[in-house]
C-alpha positions as CSV (number, residue, x, y, z in Angstrom):
1,M,53.1,-44.9,-3.7
2,I,56.1,-45.5,-6.6
3,E,58.1,-42.1,-5.0
4,F,57.9,-44.3,-0.9
5,S,59.0,-47.7,-2.4
6,I,62.0,-45.9,-4.0
7,N,62.7,-43.5,-1.2
8,S,62.9,-46.7,0.8
9,E,64.5,-48.7,-1.7
10,G,67.3,-45.4,-1.9
11,L,67.3,-45.8,2.2
12,A,67.9,-49.4,2.0
13,W,71.3,-49.4,-0.5
14,L,72.2,-46.5,2.0
15,D,72.5,-49.1,4.9
16,R,73.7,-52.2,3.1
17,T,76.3,-51.1,0.8
18,A,76.9,-47.1,1.0
19,N,77.9,-46.2,4.7
20,A,78.1,-50.0,5.6
21,K,81.3,-51.3,3.4
22,I,84.5,-50.7,4.3
23,H,85.5,-47.3,2.2
24,D,89.0,-47.7,-0.3
25,T,91.1,-44.8,0.4
26,T,90.2,-44.1,4.2
27,K,90.1,-47.8,4.8
28,M,87.2,-46.8,7.9
29,V,83.4,-47.2,7.7
30,P,81.3,-44.3,7.1
31,D,78.5,-45.5,9.7
32,Y,81.1,-45.8,12.3
33,V,82.6,-43.0,11.0
34,F,79.6,-41.1,10.9
35,A,78.6,-42.0,14.8
36,D,82.2,-40.7,16.2
37,E,81.9,-37.6,14.2
38,V,78.2,-36.7,15.7
39,K,79.7,-36.3,19.5
40,H,81.7,-33.0,18.2
41,L,78.9,-31.3,16.1
42,K,77.8,-28.2,17.3
43,A,74.1,-26.1,16.5
44,D,75.2,-23.7,14.2
45,P,74.0,-20.2,15.9
46,L,73.2,-18.3,12.7
47,L,70.4,-21.4,12.0
48,S,69.1,-21.5,15.8
49,E,68.3,-17.8,15.7
50,P,64.1,-16.9,15.9
51,V,63.3,-15.5,12.7
52,L,62.7,-12.6,14.0
53,P,58.9,-10.8,13.0
54,K,59.2,-8.4,9.7
55,T,58.9,-4.2,11.2
56,A,59.0,-1.2,8.9
57,A,58.4,2.2,10.2
58,I,55.6,4.1,10.5
59,R,55.8,7.2,7.8
60,K,54.8,10.7,8.8
61,S,52.3,10.2,5.8
62,N,50.9,7.6,8.1
63,V,52.0,4.6,5.0
64,V,54.0,1.6,5.6
65,P,57.2,0.5,2.7
66,Y,56.8,-3.1,2.4
67,R,57.8,-5.2,-0.9
68,Q,58.4,-2.5,-3.4
69,N,54.6,-1.0,-2.9
70,R,53.4,1.3,0.2
71,Y,50.2,0.4,2.1
72,E,48.2,3.4,4.0
73,V,47.7,2.5,7.9
74,P,45.0,4.3,9.6
75,K,45.1,7.9,10.5
76,G,46.9,9.3,13.4
77,T,48.8,5.9,13.3
78,Y,52.8,7.8,12.8
79,M,54.5,8.9,16.6
80,P,58.1,9.0,15.7
81,G,60.4,6.4,15.7
82,R,57.0,4.1,15.9
83,C,57.5,0.8,13.7
84,A,54.6,-1.1,12.4
85,R,55.0,-5.3,12.5
86,I,53.9,-7.5,9.5
87,E,52.5,-10.8,9.1
88,V,51.7,-11.9,5.4
89,D,49.3,-15.3,5.2
90,E,50.4,-15.9,1.6
91,T,47.5,-18.5,1.2
92,E,44.5,-16.2,2.2
93,R,47.0,-13.6,0.2
94,K,46.9,-11.2,3.4
95,V,48.8,-8.8,4.8
96,R,48.7,-7.1,8.3
97,F,50.6,-4.7,10.2
98,Y,50.5,-4.2,13.7
99,D,52.3,-1.3,16.3
100,S,55.8,-3.2,17.1
101,N,54.8,-1.9,20.9
102,T,51.7,-3.1,21.9
103,S,50.8,-5.5,19.1
104,K,47.1,-3.6,18.5
105,F,46.2,-4.5,15.1
106,L,46.0,-1.6,12.9
107,V,45.3,-3.0,9.1
108,E,44.5,-5.5,7.5
109,H,45.4,-5.3,3.2
110,M,45.2,-7.5,0.1
111,L,48.7,-8.6,-0.3
112,E,50.3,-7.4,-3.5
113,T,53.1,-9.2,-5.1
114,N,52.0,-8.7,-9.1
115,E,53.2,-5.4,-8.7
116,V,55.4,-3.0,-7.1
117,G,55.3,0.9,-6.7
118,R,51.5,0.8,-6.1
119,F,49.6,2.5,-2.9
120,I,47.8,0.4,-1.5
121,Q,44.9,2.7,0.3
122,I,42.4,1.8,3.4
123,P,39.2,1.5,2.2
124,K,37.2,4.1,2.4
125,N,34.1,3.2,3.1
126,A,34.6,1.0,6.4
127,D,33.2,1.7,9.3
128,R,36.0,1.1,11.1
129,F,38.1,3.3,9.7
130,K,36.0,6.4,9.5
131,E,36.8,10.0,10.9
132,T,35.5,10.1,14.3
133,K,36.6,13.9,14.7
134,Y,33.1,15.1,14.0
135,D,31.4,12.8,16.1
136,S,34.1,13.8,19.5
137,L,33.4,17.6,18.7
138,K,29.9,17.0,18.2
139,V,30.4,15.2,22.3
140,K,32.0,18.1,23.6
141,V,30.0,21.0,22.1
142,L,27.2,18.4,23.7
143,D,28.5,18.6,27.2
144,G,29.3,21.6,27.0
145,F,25.8,22.6,26.9
146,G,24.6,20.3,29.2
147,R,26.9,21.9,32.2
148,L,25.4,25.5,31.4
149,G,21.8,24.2,32.9
150,G,18.4,24.3,32.8
151,Y,18.9,27.8,30.6
152,A,16.6,28.1,27.7
153,W,17.8,29.7,24.1
């Protein structure tokens, strides 16, 4: 509450004293001079541009470098020229990686801010990232047997 009153008192002083009186050197009132200058002010284009999302190239080893650490993405993610869009949530201390072309979610890791040079791997027990090659081969083999018909082995 004290900060609010000090702030409002400071603004009131500016209005009645600092910006309302005639300046000794220029012989002009700062409020009026500023009102004239506002007409000619232009927005700074560097400050007006939208902030581009952070991106990083996905390496052949399915790793994305970010803040001096290396974060693993799912196997098979790498393609030449493919990049990952990086979204950081400082409050939850998490970093999320998305495919920059399709916006498909790739992986989420805990954000490592204290250490540098670390390799952060995908948890091996995560169901989403388990190797599915076995399952696809199993389906192909069983499908092949199904096409043989009713032959008994």
